[in-house]
N, C-alpha and C positions, 0 to 999 in steps of 0.2 A: 565230258564234264570232268572236274576233279573227282568226284564221287566213282565214276567208272574207272578213273586212271588208277584210284586207290584199290578197286576191287581187282582189277588186271595183275596188279603186284601181290595183290594176296594171293589170287589165283595162281601165279607163277609159283609162289611159296608151297602152295598144296600140292601141285603137278611134280613139284621137287622131290617133296617128301614122300609122296606116293612111289616115285620113280625109285628113291632110297630105298624105302621099305622092300619093293619087288627085289632089289638087287643086293641089300645089305643087311637083309633080315639076320639076326645072329643065328637063326636055325639053319641057315645055309651058307653064310660064307665067315670064315674065321674072320674076326675084328670086326664084324656087323654090328649093331646095334639098336635099340629103342631108344626113341628121343625121350628125355626126363619129364617132358610136359606132359606125357600119357604112359609112366613107366610104373610098373609096381612089382615090390619084391619082397619076400619074407622078411619079417624083423629080423630073424634069427640071422639068415643068409646073409642080411645087408650088414649086422654087427660084426660076424664073422671074418667079411672081406674088409672091415674099416671103415665102410661106409664111403662116401664121397672123397675124391682126392681133394684135398684142401688148397693144394698149390695151384690147381685147376681153376679159370674162372669160365672158361668155354670147354668144351669138349668132355666135361666130367661124366657125363652118361654114357658115352662112348667107351671111355675109360674103364669106367665100374662094369659095364656088359663085357669089357674086353677080360678084365679078371674072372669076372663070373664065369665065361666059356672056357677060359683056360683053366678052370677048377672043375671043368666038367657040369656047370651048373646047367639046367634045363631051362628054356625059354618056350613059351607059348603065345601065340597071337591070339587076342580077341577083338576079332572087327568089329563087335557090338558095343565096346567100352571107346565110347568118343568123346573127345574133348574140344571144345570149341574156343578157339582164340580170335581175339579181336585186336588187330594193331592196323593202326593208319599208318601204313607204309607209303611213304613218299620216296620216289625214287633214291635220293639220297639216302635214306634211313635203311631201305633194302640193301643199297650196295654196302653200307658201312657194316651192316649185319652179316653178310656175306663174307666180308674182309675179317670181321672177327671170328667168323666159322674157320677161314683159312687158318687164322692165328692160332686158333685151338686145335685143328688139327696138326699144326706144327708141333704143338706142345704137347698132343696126345701121344705122337708118335717117339718125342723124347723120353717123355715120361715110362711109354712102355718099355722101351731099350734099358733105362735106367733099373726099371725092376724086374728085369731080366725076361719079358715075355715077346714070344716069337714077334720079327719084324711084319709089318703089315705092309703088304704091296698097295701100290698108287696104282688107281684106276687106269685103265689103258685109255689112249686117244679114242677108240670107238666107243666105250662107255660114254665119255663126255660128248660125243657128237649124236650118240643116241638119245642122251637127256636133252640136249639141246632141241632137237628135232620132235620131242614130245610135244611141243607146241601146235606144230602143225599137223603133227598125227592124230591129234586128239581134239582140236577144234578147226572150225572151217573159215577159211579166207584170211580176213585181216586180223581177226581176235586170234588167231593160230600164229600168226607171223610176230604180232606183236607178243605174244606169249614165248614165241622161241626167242626174239630179241632179249625179252627179261630175263630168260634161263640163260641164255648167252652171257649177258652183262652180268649176272648173279656170279656165273662159275668164273670170270675175268677176275671180277672183286676176291673171290675165294681164293683164287692162283696167288695174286697178288700178297693177299694175306698170308698163305702159306709161307711164300719165299721171304716176305717182309719179317714173318715170325721166325722163321730160322735165322735169317741175317743178324736180327737182335739178339737174338739167346747167344750165335757165335760172337758177336760183337761183345758182348756182355761178359762172356765165359773168357776171352782174350784179353780183357781189361782187368779182370780178377785174378788171373795169374801171373 
């Protein structure tokens, strides 16, 4: 049913965020971050950092966390602080969202370099394979296969957005010079 399909796409996002938290939490990974949809920071520290970078449409949470960690700011994870989000994720919306996330990652990397922050490594092919396999590792049968297919599609869209974003800014910079 349509409702069931929406649920599967939402579940793919949940699995993806759980995977990102395990591997990219800022306590363990330089360049790691917490998503701003459930991020709390002391007001004084936020002001000292200059807040979110206003040039960033997406990836601003990652960039803020990266600046915070490079200033030796501490992070802590509060698993009981839960925020529930509901998005009617049709397939096209899911793919577009992850395309935009890819663009945000490209912009985050460019902004970080411009600010003199250390380069953030790109995840390995094994990392992406493990992410895609989360569906079949965590859910039985057809549900797991569908989840893995959605994770795969989301990452194809993300990579396309990343390289599309890089190309866009390179073309923009070459026309302005």
